[in-house]
C-alpha positions in Angstrom: 12.6 7.8 171.1 11.0 5.8 174.0 8.6 4.2 171.5 11.2 3.4 168.8 11.1 -0.4 168.0 13.3 -0.6 164.9 16.2 1.5 163.8 17.5 0.7 160.3 20.0 3.2 158.8 21.8 0.7 156.5 24.0 2.2 153.7 23.3 5.8 154.7 26.9 7.1 154.5 26.9 7.7 158.3 30.2 8.8 159.8 31.6 9.2 163.3 31.5 6.9 166.3 29.0 4.2 167.0 26.1 5.9 169.0 25.1 4.9 172.5 21.6 3.6 172.1 21.1 2.2 175.6 18.5 4.9 176.4 15.9 3.4 174.0 14.1 0.9 176.2 11.9 -0.7 173.5 14.5 -1.1 170.8 14.2 -4.5 169.1 16.1 -4.3 165.9 19.3 -2.3 165.2 20.9 -2.1 161.7 23.7 0.4 161.1 25.6 -1.7 158.6 27.3 -0.5 155.4 28.3 2.9 156.7 31.6 4.6 157.7 31.2 4.3 161.5 34.4 4.2 163.4 35.6 4.0 167.0 34.7 1.3 169.5 31.4 -0.2 170.3 29.8 1.4 173.4 29.9 -0.9 176.5 26.5 0.2 177.9 23.7 -2.3 178.0 21.2 -2.3 175.2 17.5 -3.0 175.5 16.6 -6.4 176.9 14.1 -6.8 174.1 16.6 -6.5 171.2 16.6 -9.4 168.7 19.0 -8.2 166.1 22.2 -6.1 166.1 23.9 -5.5 162.7 27.1 -3.3 162.7 28.7 -5.0 159.8 30.7 -3.3 157.0 31.9 -0.3 158.9 35.4 0.6 160.2 34.7 -0.1 163.9 37.8 -0.9 166.0 38.6 -2.0 169.5 37.4 -5.2 171.1 34.0 -6.9 171.3 32.4 -5.7 174.5 30.8 -8.0 177.0 27.5 -6.1 177.1 26.1 -8.4 174.4 25.8 -11.1 177.1 22.5 -11.6 178.9 20.2 -10.4 176.1 17.4 -13.0 176.3 15.9 -12.5 172.9 19.0 -11.9 170.9 18.9 -13.8 167.5 21.6 -12.2 165.4 24.8 -10.3 166.2 26.7 -9.3 163.0 30.0 -7.5 163.3 31.7 -8.8 160.2 33.9 -6.7 157.9 35.2 -4.3 160.6 38.6 -3.8 162.3 37.7 -5.4 165.6 40.6 -7.0 167.5 41.4 -8.8 170.7 39.4 -11.7 172.2 36.3 -13.5 171.0 33.9 -13.5 173.9 32.6 -16.8 175.0 29.9 -15.6 177.3 27.4 -14.1 174.9 25.1 -17.2 175.0 25.5 -17.7 178.8 22.4 -17.2 180.9 20.2 -17.5 177.7 17.4 -20.1 177.8 17.0 -21.5 174.3 13.6 -22.9 173.3 13.6 -25.8 170.8 13.2 -23.4 167.9 15.4 -20.5 169.1 18.8 -19.8 167.4 21.6 -17.3 167.9 23.8 -16.3 165.0 27.2 -14.7 165.7 28.9 -13.4 162.6 32.4 -12.1 163.4 33.9 -12.7 159.9 36.7 -10.6 158.4 38.0 -8.8 161.5 41.4 -8.8 163.4 40.3 -11.1 166.2 43.3 -13.1 167.4 42.4 -15.1 170.5 39.5 -16.5 172.5 38.5 -15.9 176.1 38.2 -19.3 177.6 36.9 -22.2 175.5 34.4 -21.8 172.7 31.8 -24.5 173.4 28.5 -22.9 172.4 25.3 -25.0 172.5 23.8 -26.4 169.2 21.5 -23.5 169.0 24.4 -21.1 168.4 26.1 -20.5 165.1 29.4 -18.7 165.1 31.4 -17.6 162.1 35.0 -16.6 162.4 36.3 -16.9 158.9 38.8 -14.2 157.8 40.2 -13.6 161.3 43.9 -14.3 162.4 42.5 -16.6 165.2 41.6 -19.1 162.5 45.3 -19.6 161.7 45.4 -21.5 165.0 42.0 -23.2 164.6 43.2 -26.7 165.3 45.3 -25.6 168.3 42.3 -23.7 169.8 39.7 -26.3 168.8 37.7 -23.9 166.8 37.8 -25.5 163.4 34.0 -25.8 163.1 33.8 -22.0 163.3 36.5 -21.4 160.7 35.3 -23.8 158.1 33.5 -23.2 154.8 30.6 -20.7 154.9 27.1 -22.0 154.6 24.7 -20.6 152.0 21.8 -18.6 153.4 18.4 -17.6 152.2 16.9 -21.1 151.4 13.2 -21.6 151.8 12.3 -23.2 155.1 9.3 -25.6 155.2 7.2 -25.2 158.4 4.5 -27.7 157.5 3.4 -30.1 160.3 1.6 -32.7 158.2 0.1 -35.6 160.2 2.0 -38.7 159.0 -0.3 -41.0 161.1 -3.2 -40.4 158.8 -3.8 -42.6 155.7 -3.0 -40.7 152.5 -5.8 -42.4 150.5 -8.4 -41.1 153.0 -7.9 -37.5 151.8 -8.5 -36.7 148.1 -5.2 -35.0 147.5 -5.9 -34.8 143.8 -8.7 -32.3 144.6 -6.2 -30.2 146.7 -7.6 -31.4 150.0 -5.1 -31.9 152.9 -5.1 -33.1 156.5 -5.3 -30.1 158.8 -2.0 -30.3 160.8 -3.2 -29.1 164.2 -6.8 -30.1 164.0 -8.5 -31.1 167.2 -10.4 -33.7 165.2 -7.9 -36.5 164.3 -7.2 -36.7 160.5 -9.7 -33.9 159.6 -9.4 -33.4 155.8 -10.2 -30.0 154.3 -9.4 -27.7 151.3 -7.0 -24.8 152.3 -7.2 -21.2 151.1 -3.7 -20.1 150.2 -2.3 -16.6 151.1 1.1 -15.2 150.2 2.4 -12.5 152.5 5.5 -10.5 153.0 6.4 -9.0 156.3 7.9 -5.7 155.2 9.8 -4.7 158.4 9.8 -7.4 161.1 11.7 -6.7 164.3 13.2 -10.2 164.3 15.8 -12.0 162.2 14.7 -15.6 163.0 11.1 -16.6 162.7 10.6 -20.1 164.3 10.7 -18.9 168.0 8.0 -16.4 167.2 5.8 -18.8 165.1 3.2 -19.3 167.8 3.0 -15.6 168.6 2.5 -14.9 164.9 -0.2 -17.6 164.6 -2.1 -16.1 167.6 -1.8 -12.6 166.2 -3.0 -13.5 162.8 -5.9 -15.8 163.8 -7.2 -13.5 166.5 -7.5 -10.7 163.9 -9.0 -12.9 161.3 -11.6 -14.3 163.7 -10.3 -17.9 163.3 -9.4 -20.7 165.6 -5.6 -21.3 166.1 -5.6 -24.6 164.4 -7.2 -23.2 161.2 -3.9 -21.5 160.2 -0.8 -23.4 159.0 2.4 -21.6 158.0 3.6 -23.7 155.1 7.0 -22.0 154.3 9.0 -18.9 154.9 11.8 -17.2 153.0 14.0 -14.3 154.1 14.7 -11.9 151.2 16.7 -8.6 150.9 15.4 -5.8 153.1 15.4 -7.9 155.2 11.8 -9.0 154.5 10.1 -12.3 155.4 8.0 -14.0 152.8 5.6 -16.7 153.9 2.9 -18.9 152.5 -0.1 -19.4 154.7 -2.8 -22.1 154.5 -6.2 -21.3 156.1 -8.6 -24.2 156.7 -12.3 -24.3 157.5 -13.5 -25.2 161.0 -13.9 -28.8 161.9 -17.6 -28.4 162.8 -18.3 -26.9 159.4 -17.9 -28.3 156.0 -14.5 -29.4 154.9 -14.4 -26.5 152.5 -15.1 -22.7 152.6 -18.0 -21.2 150.8 -17.4 -18.2 148.6 -18.6 -15.6 151.1 -16.2 -17.0 153.7 -13.3 -16.8 151.2 -14.3 -13.2 150.3 -14.4 -12.2 154.0 -10.9 -13.4 154.7 -9.5 -12.1 151.4 -11.0 -8.6 152.1 -9.3 -8.4 155.5 -5.9 -9.1 153.9 -6.5 -6.9 150.8 -7.8 -3.9 152.7 -5.1 -4.2 155.3 -7.7 -4.5 158.1 -5.2 -6.5 160.1 -3.5 -4.0 162.4 0.3 -3.7 162.5 2.3 -5.5 165.2 5.4 -4.4 167.1 7.2 -7.7 166.4 6.0 -8.4 162.8 5.4 -4.9 161.5 3.3 -4.1 158.4 2.7 -6.6 155.6 2.4 -6.7 151.8 -0.2 -9.0 150.2 1.6 -11.1 147.5 -1.2 -13.4 146.2 -4.1 -15.7 146.8 -4.2 -19.4 145.9 -7.6 -20.8 145.0 -7.5 -24.4 144.0 -9.8 -27.4 144.0 -13.3 -26.4 145.1 -12.3 -22.7 145.1 -11.0 -22.6 141.5 -14.2 -21.0 140.1 -14.6 -18.4 142.9 -14.4 -14.7 142.2 -10.8 -14.2 143.3 -8.3 -15.1 140.5 -6.1 -18.2 141.1 -2.4 -17.9 141.5 -0.6 -17.4 138.2 2.7 -18.9 137.3 4.2 -15.6 136.2 3.6 -11.9 136.3 2.5 -10.2 133.1 4.3 -7.2 131.7 1.3 -5.0 132.6 1.4 -6.2 136.2 5.1 -5.6 136.5 4.6 -2.1 135.1 1.9 -1.4 137.6 3.9 -2.7 140.5 6.9 -0.5 139.4 4.7 2.6 139.1 3.1 1.9 142.4 6.6 1.6 144.0 7.7 4.8 142.4 4.6 6.6 143.6 5.1 5.4 147.2 8.7 6.5 147.0 7.6 9.9 145.7 5.1 10.3 148.5 7.8 9.4 151.1 10.2 12.0 149.6 7.3 14.5 149.7 6.6 13.9 153.4 10.3 14.3 154.3 10.4 17.6 152.3 7.3 18.9 154.1 8.7 18.0 157.5 11.9 19.9 156.9 9.9 22.9 155.5 7.8 23.0 158.7 10.9 22.8 160.8 12.3 26.0 159.3 12.1 29.0 161.6 9.3 31.5 160.9 10.2 34.5 158.9 11.4 37.5 160.8 9.1 39.6 158.8 5.9 38.2 160.3 3.5 40.9 161.4 2.5 40.7 165.1 -1.3 40.6 165.8 -1.2 43.9 167.6 0.2 45.8 164.7 -1.9 47.2 161.9 -1.9 44.9 158.8 -1.8 46.2 155.2 -5.2 47.1 153.8 -6.5 46.3 150.4 -5.4 49.3 148.4 -8.2 49.4 145.9 -11.8 48.5 145.6 -12.4 45.2 143.7 -15.4 45.1 141.4 -18.1 42.7 142.4 -16.7 42.1 145.9 -18.2 44.0 148.9 -16.0 45.3 151.7 -17.6 44.5 155.1 -16.8 46.2 158.4 -15.7 44.3 161.4 -18.9 45.3 163.2 -21.0 43.8 160.4 -19.1 40.5 160.7 -19.4 40.6 164.5 -23.2 41.1 164.2 -23.6 38.4 161.5 -21.9 35.8 163.7 -23.2 36.7 167.1 -19.8 38.0 168.1 -18.1 34.9 166.6 -20.0 32.7 169.1 -19.0 29.0 169.3 -22.5 28.0 168.3 -21.9 29.7 164.9 -18.5 27.9 164.2 -18.9 25.3 161.5 -15.2 24.5 160.7 -11.6 25.1 161.4 -8.4 24.8 159.3 -4.8 26.0 159.0 -6.1 29.5 158.0 -8.5 29.9 160.9 -12.1 29.3 161.9 -15.1 29.3 159.7 -18.4 30.7 161.0 -22.0 30.6 159.7 -23.2 34.2 159.4 -26.5 36.0 158.6 -26.1 39.4 157.0 -28.6 42.2 157.7 -30.4 41.4 154.4 -31.0 37.8 155.6 -28.3 36.3 153.3 -26.7 33.2 154.9 -22.9 33.2 154.4 -19.8 31.4 155.5 -17.1 33.7 157.1 -13.5 32.5 157.1 -11.6 34.4 159.8 -7.8 34.3 159.9 -6.0 33.7 163.2 -2.6 34.6 164.3 0.1 32.1 163.1 -2.2 30.8 160.4 -0.7 28.9 157.4 -2.3 31.3 155.0 -0.6 34.7 155.0 -1.5 38.1 153.6 -0.4 37.2 150.0 -2.8 34.3 150.0 -5.6 36.5 151.4 -5.3 39.0 148.6 -4.7 36.3 146.0 -8.0 34.6 146.9 -9.9 37.9 146.7 -8.4 38.9 143.4 -8.9 35.5 141.8 -12.5 34.8 143.0 -13.6 38.3 142.1 -13.2 37.4 138.4 -13.9 33.6 138.5 -17.6 32.8 138.0 -18.8 29.2 137.5 -21.5 27.1 139.1 -18.9 24.7 140.3 -16.7 27.3 142.1 -17.6 28.8 145.5 -18.6 32.4 145.1 -16.8 35.1 147.1 -19.3 37.7 148.3 -17.0 40.0 150.2 -14.2 40.5 152.6 -13.2 42.3 155.8 -9.9 44.0 156.2 -9.9 46.2 159.3 -9.4 46.1 163.0 -6.3 43.9 162.4 -8.6 41.3 160.9 -8.7 39.3 157.7 -12.0 37.7 156.8 -13.5 36.3 153.6 -17.2 36.0 153.1 -18.5 33.2 150.8 -21.8 31.7 149.8 -22.9 29.3 152.5 -22.6 25.5 151.6 -25.0 23.7 154.0 -23.8 20.2 153.2 -20.2 21.0 154.2 -17.1 19.5 152.6 -16.6 16.3 150.7 -14.2 15.2 153.5 -17.1 15.6 156.0 -19.4 13.7 153.8 -17.0 10.8 153.5 -16.5 10.6 157.3 -17.7 7.5 159.1 -20.9 9.0 160.3 -22.1 10.2 156.9 -21.3 7.5 154.3 -24.6 5.7 154.5 -26.4 8.2 152.3 -23.7 8.7 149.7 -24.6 6.5 146.7 -22.3 5.7 143.8 -24.4 8.0 141.5 -24.1 10.9 143.9 -20.3 10.3 144.3 -20.0 10.3 140.5 -22.0 13.5 140.4 -19.7 15.2 142.9 -16.6 14.0 140.9 -18.1 15.5 137.7 -19.0 18.8 139.3 -15.5 19.2 140.8 -13.9 18.2 137.4 -16.0 20.8 135.6 -15.0 23.5 138.1 -11.3 22.7 137.6 -11.7 22.5 133.8 -13.1 26.0 133.9 -10.0 27.2 135.7 -7.7 25.5 133.2 -9.5 26.3 130.0 -12.0 29.2 130.4 -10.5 31.5 133.0 -8.5 34.4 131.4 -5.7 34.0 132.2 -6.0 30.3 133.2 -5.5 29.2 136.9 -3.8 26.2 138.5 -5.6 25.6 141.8 -2.6 23.8 143.5 -4.6 22.5 146.5 -7.4 20.2 145.3 -8.5 18.0 148.1 -11.7 16.7 149.7 -11.7 19.5 152.3 -11.8 22.1 149.5 -14.7 20.6 147.6 -17.9 21.9 149.2 -21.5 20.9 148.7 -24.6 23.1 148.5 -28.2 22.2 149.5 -28.6 20.1 146.3 -25.3 18.4 146.8 -23.8 20.3 143.9 -20.0 20.3 144.4 -18.1 23.5 144.3 -14.3 24.0 144.4 -13.1 26.4 147.1 -9.9 27.9 148.7 -7.8 29.6 146.1 -5.3 31.1 148.5 -2.2 29.3 147.0 -3.4 29.2 143.4 -1.1 30.3 140.6 -1.8 31.7 137.2 -1.0 29.3 134.4 1.6 30.3 131.8 0.3 32.3 128.9 1.8 33.1 125.5 3.9 36.2 125.2 3.8 38.6 122.3 5.5 36.0 120.0 2.8 33.5 120.8 5.2 31.2 122.9 4.2 30.0 126.3 6.2 27.9 128.8 4.6 24.5 129.7 4.9 25.1 133.5 5.3 27.5 136.3 8.4 27.1 138.4 7.4 27.6 142.1 8.1 26.5 145.6 6.1 23.4 146.6 2.8 24.1 148.3 -0.2 21.9 148.9 -1.4 19.2 151.2 0.5 15.9 151.8 -1.2 13.0 150.2 -2.6 15.1 147.3 0.6 16.6 146.0 1.8 15.7 142.5 5.0 13.8 143.0 6.6 15.2 139.8 5.8 18.7 141.0 7.4 17.9 144.3 10.6 16.6 142.7 11.0 19.3 139.9 9.0 22.3 141.4 7.4 22.5 137.9 3.7 23.2 138.3 1.3 22.4 135.4 -2.4 21.7 135.0 -1.6 18.0 135.3 -0.7 18.7 139.0 -4.4 19.5 139.6 -5.3 16.3 137.7 -3.2 14.2 140.1 -4.8 15.8 143.2 -8.3 15.3 141.7 -7.4 11.6 141.0 -6.7 11.2 144.7 -10.2 12.7 145.5 -11.7 10.1 143.0 -9.9 7.3 144.9 -11.3 8.7 148.2 -14.8 8.7 146.7 -14.5 5.1 145.5 -12.8 3.6 148.5 -13.7 5.8 151.5 -10.0 5.7 152.5 -7.9 8.6 153.6 -5.0 9.7 151.2 -2.5 8.5 153.8 -3.5 5.8 156.3 -1.3 3.5 158.4 1.7 4.9 156.8 0.5 3.8 153.3 -0.6 6.1 150.5 -3.9 5.5 148.9 -2.3 5.0 145.5 -0.2 2.2 146.9 -3.2 0.6 148.5 -5.3 0.7 145.3 -2.4 -0.5 143.1 -1.8 -3.5 145.4 -5.4 -4.4 145.4 -5.8 -4.1 141.6 -2.6 -6.1 141.0 -4.0 -8.8 143.2 -7.3 -8.8 141.3 -9.2 -7.4 144.2 -10.3 -4.1 143.0 -13.9 -4.6 144.1 -12.8 -5.5 147.6 -11.5 -2.0 148.2 -14.7 -0.3 147.0 -16.5 1.5 149.8 -19.2 -0.8 150.9 -21.3 2.0 152.5 -22.4 3.2 149.0 -24.6 0.1 148.6 -25.1 -1.5 145.3 -23.5 0.1 142.2 -23.0 -0.7 138.5 -19.9 -2.9 138.2 -18.9 -1.5 134.7 -19.3 2.1 135.9 -17.2 1.5 139.0 -14.4 -0.2 137.0 -14.3 2.7 134.6 -14.3 5.3 137.4 -11.4 3.4 139.1 -9.5 3.1 135.9 -9.8 6.9 135.4 -8.7 7.6 138.9 -5.7 5.4 138.6 -4.7 7.1 135.3 -5.0 10.5 136.9 -2.6 9.4 139.6 0.2 8.3 137.3 3.6 9.4 138.5 4.6 11.0 135.2 2.5 14.0 134.2 2.5 13.1 130.6 0.7 9.8 131.4 -2.2 11.6 133.0 -5.3 12.7 131.0 -6.1 16.4 130.6 -9.0 17.8 132.7 -11.1 18.0 129.5 -10.6 14.2 129.0 -11.4 13.6 132.6 -14.7 15.4 132.2 -15.5 13.6 129.0 -15.0 10.2 130.6 -17.0 11.0 133.7 -19.9 12.1 131.5 -19.7 8.8 129.5 -19.7 6.9 132.8 -22.7 8.9 134.0 -24.5 8.0 130.7 -24.2 4.3 131.7 -25.9 4.7 135.0 -29.3 3.0 135.4 -32.2 5.4 135.7 -32.4 5.1 139.5 -28.8 6.3 139.8 -28.7 8.8 136.9 -27.3 12.2 137.5 -30.0 14.8 137.0 -29.9 16.8 133.8 -29.3 20.5 134.3 -31.9 22.5 132.5 -29.6 25.4 132.0 -26.9 25.5 129.5 -23.3 25.4 131.0 -21.1 28.4 131.1 -19.3 27.1 128.1 -22.4 27.9 126.0 -23.5 24.3 125.3 -27.1 24.1 124.1 -29.9 22.1 125.8 -30.1 19.7 122.9 -26.4 19.0 123.1 -26.7 18.3 126.8 -29.6 16.1 126.2 -27.6 14.0 123.7 -24.8 13.6 126.2 -27.0 12.3 129.0 -29.2 10.1 126.7 -26.0 8.4 125.5 -26.5 9.3 121.8 -23.4 9.3 119.7 -21.4 8.3 122.8 -18.9 5.5 122.8 -18.0 3.4 125.8 -14.2 2.9 126.0 -11.7 2.2 128.7 -9.3 4.5 126.8 -9.8 7.9 128.3 -8.2 10.2 125.7 -10.4 9.5 122.7 -11.9 11.8 120.1 -15.1 9.8 120.1 -16.0 10.8 123.7 -18.6 13.5 124.1 -18.2 16.3 126.7 -20.7 18.6 128.1 -18.1 21.3 128.8 -16.4 22.7 125.7 -13.7 25.3 126.6 -13.9 28.7 124.9 -10.7 29.5 123.1 -9.7 33.1 123.5 -6.7 34.8 122.0 -4.2 35.7 124.6 
């Protein structure tokens, strides 16, 4: 709690007494309004950094304590709509040094306050509201009429512009959207501003003007601008509370009086990719819009529109729902991890259950063989580590190079997952699935032996040190490989399989960068038809998977379908396109992408490390990824439709980026001539609609009676 800056539990149906929060030294913002808190307000001193205290709309009684005095940064104290009685303190603003812009708002409306302690003579910076209290019945007698009068309306837009009135208007071509730079070191410098609409999502203040200079320094230092280049034109507080503002950014005085397109693009990219770090006072921000007028009207970024289209509204709503679903998912997973471990866990020093029968096609290795293959599990042979345990590079006695996954005590993957993976992989065979070569189940050890993948995982490949060599064509190739592997699980495995943990860490790459799906420890068999030919559409199961990749509908309903894998693969597609993590800075990648796309800045979030790429291909790939990540399962394409669209995008690649044609027919039985027609583009139709009968696929599922 020592690092807590803002505590907002508004309208959470909290009951009991008002908590003592004096032990939180950095607390700046406290909102416990609209609950059922009772009792008196603690008299202990709150953090000296606090700016806002809102305890309104509760059932708090007793008197207003004097501990609210001497808080130097206090901007708002709201205690309205409670049962407070006794005296109105007249010392809250004492010992406070108010700057020209600083204000203090004291809202004591609708309580049972009946008297004042001393005389109420606050400075002009202080606003006090006492309406609805018995003390106002004696307003004239106590000389407090100004505090008991009509209530002022709140929420108006405040203009913060500092235009230079000493400059001649005719000297600046206002008709071309040029303006005098308000704080320019060069007198009457006229330039064209670049407009940016922002919303501070969770500021730790309730009054902005005293923090204006601090905000300007914070923003310009992160944008690489001089302080005078930023002008805050207006602000507006909205429900949340959130602070909307309109910024004007001007070119430097020693440059031209207008930006060039690359300068605009640089500034816009910093806002759109959320490269500006969060701030304790101002919190995270949302990008609302860009305004390009005058000399910028023909630039790449779209000008501000006067209204939002229905499609944009729908996209924003879906993005908000997706963010909410991710938040719910994170909370659920936190609670699941907080549960005590099962009493039935087997200690490491006890003998674990052995695999009861031999599994065809999978070799059982002894512990000694595994020890020899890995040089006694030496650290030089370790190539990875996860929740299950460590992964080692091993060399068998016949010279075969393998990857050995060794379980460790307290691993996330238990015995059931160990046997599930062996049983599934023993009968799943596809060029885009990692092959299981064997296992070890002795000496209280659990180990799985796989084919070795020398290029590691997709997660490793997308890391900062590896992105230089990952071109758009190779990324598309990886996406198509992974999609084909999952399509095999959904359509050709008998019975079909839902992977349930598709993520970049579970997509591995061989020496030729062929992608293969791995880790089937928590996979589930898909529903199959019974004797009457009827099959359920889903599997009802407890939620398992990785935060950031989990299907929000599966999280909320516990109903697992093939479309859950589609969602997870869509997140992987977004990672391939943007280079971002699924969850970063508290924001989900779907939210980031939706925000950029709604602002017309899709290209600004494309991973620049991939170099040049075909614009049409990237747009179609992004559109496919976004469709895979729809909140509702029915809105997502099937895996077959995903493969078809990826193949059509691949057919559009220029020769230098083209995905190499596989000379062997796929496991689906497709002929070489059919494959050739796919990759030559014959009979293919380019469409932004993914589910279309005119799309050609290189993977045709075999239909077997079940």
